[in-house]
C-alpha positions in Angstrom: 75.0 -63.0 -15.5 76.0 -63.7 -19.8 73.6 -63.0 -21.5 73.8 -63.3 -25.9 71.9 -59.9 -26.8 72.8 -60.7 -30.2 70.7 -64.1 -30.0 68.0 -63.2 -27.6 67.6 -60.3 -30.4 67.3 -63.0 -33.3 65.2 -65.1 -31.2 62.5 -62.2 -29.9 62.2 -61.4 -33.7 61.8 -65.1 -34.6 59.4 -65.4 -31.8 57.0 -63.0 -33.5 53.1 -63.9 -33.5 49.8 -62.0 -34.5 46.2 -62.7 -33.1 44.9 -62.8 -36.5 46.6 -65.5 -36.9 43.9 -68.0 -34.7 40.6 -68.1 -35.6 38.9 -66.1 -32.5 35.2 -67.8 -33.5 35.5 -71.2 -32.0 33.2 -71.9 -29.3 34.4 -71.9 -25.7 35.5 -75.8 -25.3 33.8 -76.8 -21.8 31.9 -74.0 -21.0 28.8 -75.7 -20.1 30.4 -77.2 -17.4 31.2 -73.7 -16.1 28.5 -72.0 -14.0 27.5 -67.8 -14.7 29.6 -66.9 -11.9 32.7 -69.1 -13.0 32.7 -67.9 -16.3 32.2 -64.1 -15.4 35.3 -64.6 -12.8 37.5 -66.1 -15.5 36.6 -63.3 -17.7 37.4 -60.6 -15.0 41.0 -62.3 -14.4 41.6 -62.0 -18.4 40.5 -58.5 -18.6 42.8 -57.4 -15.4 45.2 -59.3 -16.8 45.3 -57.6 -19.8 45.3 -54.4 -18.0 48.8 -55.4 -16.3 50.1 -56.7 -19.4 49.6 -53.1 -20.9 51.3 -51.6 -17.8 54.4 -53.9 -18.4 54.6 -52.8 -22.2 54.8 -49.0 -20.3 57.6 -50.1 -18.5 59.8 -52.3 -21.5 58.9 -49.5 -23.5 60.8 -46.9 -20.9 63.5 -49.4 -20.6 63.9 -49.1 -24.4 64.3 -46.0 -23.6 67.2 -46.0 -20.9 69.2 -49.0 -22.3 72.8 -48.2 -23.4 73.0 -50.9 -25.7 71.2 -50.6 -29.1 70.8 -54.4 -29.1 68.9 -54.2 -25.6 67.1 -50.9 -26.7 65.2 -53.2 -29.4 64.5 -56.0 -27.8 62.4 -54.0 -24.8 61.0 -52.4 -28.0 59.7 -56.1 -29.5 58.7 -56.7 -25.2 56.8 -54.1 -25.6 55.3 -55.1 -28.6 54.4 -58.4 -27.3 52.9 -57.2 -24.1 50.2 -55.1 -26.2 49.8 -58.3 -28.5 49.5 -60.6 -25.1 46.9 -58.0 -24.0 44.5 -57.8 -27.1 44.5 -61.7 -27.0 43.5 -61.9 -23.2 40.8 -59.5 -24.0 39.6 -62.0 -26.6 39.8 -65.1 -24.2 37.7 -62.6 -21.6 34.6 -61.7 -24.7 34.4 -65.9 -25.0 33.5 -65.9 -21.6 31.2 -63.4 -22.3 33.3 -60.3 -20.4 34.1 -57.1 -22.0 36.9 -54.7 -20.6 33.6 -52.6 -19.4 33.0 -55.2 -16.8 35.7 -54.3 -14.8 34.5 -53.2 -11.7 35.2 -49.5 -10.9 37.6 -49.3 -8.2 39.7 -52.0 -9.8 39.3 -49.6 -13.2 40.5 -46.6 -10.9 43.3 -48.3 -10.0 44.8 -49.0 -12.7 44.2 -45.8 -14.3 46.3 -44.1 -11.5 49.4 -46.8 -11.9 48.8 -46.1 -15.9 49.2 -42.4 -15.1 52.5 -42.7 -13.4 53.5 -43.1 -16.9 52.6 -39.8 -18.2 55.5 -38.4 -17.5 58.1 -41.2 -17.5 61.4 -40.1 -16.0 64.7 -42.0 -14.4 63.1 -42.6 -10.9 60.3 -44.5 -12.5 62.5 -46.8 -14.9 64.9 -47.6 -12.3 61.3 -48.4 -9.5 59.9 -50.6 -12.6 62.5 -52.3 -13.7 63.8 -53.5 -10.5 60.2 -55.3 -9.8 58.7 -56.2 -13.0 60.5 -59.5 -12.5 58.3 -60.4 -9.3 54.9 -59.8 -11.8 55.8 -61.2 -14.4 56.6 -64.5 -12.4 53.6 -64.0 -10.4 51.8 -64.4 -14.1 53.6 -67.2 -15.3 53.3 -69.0 -11.4 49.8 -68.0 -10.4 47.4 -66.9 -12.8 48.0 -68.5 -15.9 47.8 -71.8 -14.4 44.8 -71.0 -12.4 43.0 -70.1 -15.9 44.2 -73.3 -17.2 42.4 -75.2 -14.9 39.4 -73.8 -15.9 38.9 -75.5 -19.5 40.4 -77.6 -22.1 39.5 -75.2 -24.3 42.1 -75.4 -27.4 42.4 -71.9 -28.3 42.8 -70.7 -24.8 45.8 -73.5 -24.3 47.8 -72.2 -27.9 47.6 -68.1 -26.7 48.8 -69.4 -23.6 51.5 -71.4 -24.9 52.3 -68.2 -27.1 52.9 -65.9 -24.3 54.8 -68.5 -21.8 57.2 -68.9 -24.9 57.6 -64.8 -24.9 57.5 -64.5 -21.3 60.4 -66.4 -21.1 62.5 -64.3 -23.4 61.3 -61.2 -21.2 62.5 -63.5 -17.9 66.0 -63.7 -19.2 66.1 -60.5 -20.1 64.6 -59.5 -16.4 67.7 -61.7 -15.1 70.2 -60.1 -16.9 69.6 -56.4 -16.3 68.5 -57.0 -12.5 72.2 -58.6 -12.0 73.8 -55.7 -14.4 72.1 -53.1 -12.4 73.0 -54.8 -8.8 76.4 -54.8 -10.2 76.7 -51.3 -11.3 74.5 -50.1 -8.0 76.0 -52.1 -5.6 76.8 -50.1 -2.6 74.2 -47.3 -3.3 70.7 -46.7 -1.5 67.4 -46.5 -3.5 67.5 -42.7 -2.9 70.7 -42.5 -4.6 69.6 -44.3 -7.5 66.0 -42.9 -7.7 67.1 -39.4 -7.5 71.0 -39.9 -9.5 71.9 -38.4 -6.6 70.6 -35.1 -6.9 68.2 -33.2 -3.9 65.0 -32.5 -5.0 63.6 -29.5 -3.6 60.2 -29.5 -1.3 57.8 -29.0 -4.1 59.6 -32.5 -5.8 59.4 -34.1 -2.3 56.0 -33.3 -1.9 55.1 -34.1 -5.4 57.2 -37.8 -4.9 55.3 -38.2 -1.8 52.0 -37.9 -3.2 52.8 -40.2 -6.1 54.0 -42.8 -3.7 51.0 -42.5 -1.3 48.5 -42.7 -4.1 50.1 -45.8 -6.0 49.9 -47.5 -2.8 46.2 -47.0 -2.4 46.0 -47.4 -6.0 47.7 -51.1 -5.4 46.1 -51.6 -2.2 42.0 -51.2 -3.8 43.3 -53.0 -7.2 44.2 -56.3 -4.2 41.5 -56.2 -2.5 39.1 -55.8 -5.5 40.2 -58.9 -6.8 40.5 -60.8 -3.7 36.7 -60.2 -3.1 35.2 -59.6 -7.0 38.0 -62.6 -8.5 38.3 -66.1 -6.1 39.5 -67.4 -8.9 42.4 -64.7 -7.7 42.8 -66.5 -4.6 42.4 -69.9 -5.8 45.5 -68.6 -8.1 47.4 -69.1 -4.6 46.3 -72.6 -3.6 47.4 -75.8 -4.3 51.2 -75.3 -3.3 51.6 -72.6 -6.5 51.7 -69.9 -3.9 54.7 -71.9 -2.7 56.4 -72.4 -6.0 56.1 -68.9 -6.5 57.6 -67.9 -3.4 60.3 -69.9 -4.1 61.3 -69.0 -8.0 61.3 -65.7 -6.5 63.8 -66.5 -3.5 66.1 -68.5 -6.7 66.2 -65.1 -8.4 69.7 -64.6 -7.0 71.3 -67.5 -8.2 70.0 -66.7 -11.6 70.7 -63.0 -11.2 73.8 -62.8 -8.7 74.2 -59.1 -8.4 70.3 -58.8 -7.8 70.2 -58.3 -3.9 73.0 -55.8 -4.4 70.5 -53.4 -5.9 68.8 -51.5 -3.3 65.4 -50.9 -5.5 64.9 -54.4 -5.8 65.3 -55.0 -2.4 62.6 -52.2 -2.1 60.3 -54.0 -4.3 61.0 -57.2 -2.1 59.6 -55.5 1.2 56.6 -53.9 -1.0 55.6 -57.6 -1.8 56.2 -59.2 1.0 52.8 -56.4 2.2 51.0 -57.1 -0.5 51.0 -60.5 0.1 50.0 -60.1 4.0 47.3 -57.8 3.0 46.2 -60.9 0.4 46.4 -63.5 3.7 43.9 -60.6 5.6 41.8 -60.3 2.9 41.5 -64.0 2.1 
């Protein structure tokens, strides 16, 4: 797909905003219509989303390091700033529900720490896998979680924050499609192992270390989704009312915007992982 990187970079620069521009002292509108349990669930969903946003910031920062075009590198640096700002805003929104980051359930906190630790020693394999899968998470945020949180209250401040986040995410998605299409064209015909290892043959220690990190990451993902399903029914409700169908339709339509996406083995691997996670969520529900 064609994307004017000069125009995108200018758009990203022009679209920057600050949480300091907003008045966080305004009480939560509609709070009187929410019981204590619902407010806690909404707050927990927001701080969990904030942790996911910070993970996205790490992914974009790594993408910047691996970009072979200086304009793309600069755009991804701004995207990392965007995601950290989103996280800060969501934490402040959660506080208006009476929830802080310390309220996150311990199993979920552990799971997120595991996922975050993968970036302690970032490498090319991590970039290739994370950059191929982030679009699935961003579409889920845009199609499932944020709409369900919007339904909870008609609070004007929350609506404004989500509108600002939506504008940022629209630019992120455009770059996600561009990168998927570009990588699919570059790596077509290569299997996932060749992409992740750069064609090298890792030694025994490297293979065992890689498998350990993979299994630990999978355990963390299952723990995260299992914990949210049990402790935050609002996350389950996010998939109701046809939203999951719309989300899956958007995922299925990715090749229309990124024609070479399915030629990228790491993206096909990410789709397989997504199917397993959705299957698990269905069983837990």
